[in-house]
Structures are given as structure tokens and as C-alpha cells.
C-alpha positions as CSV (number, residue, x, y, z in Angstrom):
1,M,4.1,-1.5,18.4
2,P,7.3,-1.8,16.2
3,R,7.9,-5.2,14.6
4,K,11.1,-7.0,14.9
5,N,13.5,-6.0,12.1
6,G,10.8,-3.5,10.9
7,V,11.4,-0.3,9.1
8,W,9.4,2.9,9.0
9,I,7.8,4.1,5.8
10,N,6.7,7.7,5.6
11,F,4.8,9.2,2.8
12,Q,2.5,12.2,2.1
13,A,-1.2,11.8,1.5
14,T,-4.0,14.2,0.9
15,A,-6.4,15.0,3.7
16,E,-9.1,13.2,1.7
17,E,-6.9,10.0,1.4
18,K,-6.1,10.2,5.1
19,Q,-9.8,10.4,6.1
20,R,-10.7,7.6,3.7
21,L,-8.1,5.4,5.4
22,R,-9.2,6.4,8.8
23,S,-12.9,5.8,8.0
24,Y,-12.1,2.4,6.5
25,C,-10.1,1.4,9.6
26,Q,-12.9,2.5,11.9
27,Q,-15.4,0.5,10.0
28,T,-13.3,-2.6,9.9
29,Q,-11.8,-2.1,13.4
30,R,-8.3,-2.5,12.1
31,A,-5.2,-0.5,12.6
32,Q,-4.1,1.7,9.7
33,S,-0.6,0.1,9.6
34,D,-2.3,-3.3,9.3
35,V,-4.4,-2.2,6.4
36,L,-1.4,-0.6,4.6
37,R,0.8,-3.6,5.3
38,E,-1.9,-5.9,3.8
39,F,-2.2,-3.7,0.8
40,I,1.6,-3.9,0.2
41,R,1.5,-7.7,0.5
42,S,-1.2,-7.8,-2.1
43,L,0.9,-6.0,-4.8
44,P,2.2,-8.3,-7.5
45,E,5.8,-9.4,-7.2
46,P,8.0,-7.5,-9.7
47,S,9.7,-9.8,-12.2
48,S,13.4,-9.7,-12.8
49,S,12.7,-8.7,-16.4
50,P,14.2,-5.3,-17.3
51,E,11.1,-4.5,-19.2
52,N,9.0,-4.7,-16.1
53,K,9.8,-1.4,-14.3
54,P,7.9,0.0,-11.3
55,E,6.3,2.7,-13.4
56,D,4.8,-0.1,-15.6
57,W,3.1,-1.8,-12.6
58,Q,0.0,0.4,-12.8
59,S,-2.9,-1.3,-14.4
60,S,-3.4,-0.4,-18.0
61,P,-6.8,-0.1,-19.7
62,P,-8.0,-3.3,-21.4
63,N,-7.4,-3.7,-25.1
């Protein structure tokens, strides 16, 4: 069911990724959209600093 003021996000995933999501959702009895929405909300807020670009958001190995 579409959410009020919602937008659609479409992206490609591998068959393995799709199956992994499907299996997780079956085990947790949750909708795929709910799981993905929760994941997006868990992402860190980007800072307004020009040094902090989206490509830098990936976790880096510990020093």
C-alpha cells in the first residue's frame, strides 16, 4: 500500500541478494519494503561538510 507523499525507489539486485531479502522477510514475517525502509533509516545522517561525500560513507577498515 503506497504511503502518503511516498516515492518509489527502484534498483537492481542480484538473484542471490533478492533471495536473501526474501528469506529474511519470510523468517521475520515482515514485508520487504518495511525491511528496506528500516535499513535506510538506520544509515548515518550525512554531514553538511564537503569532505563527507556519499562515496566516503562506506565503512573503512580499522587503523
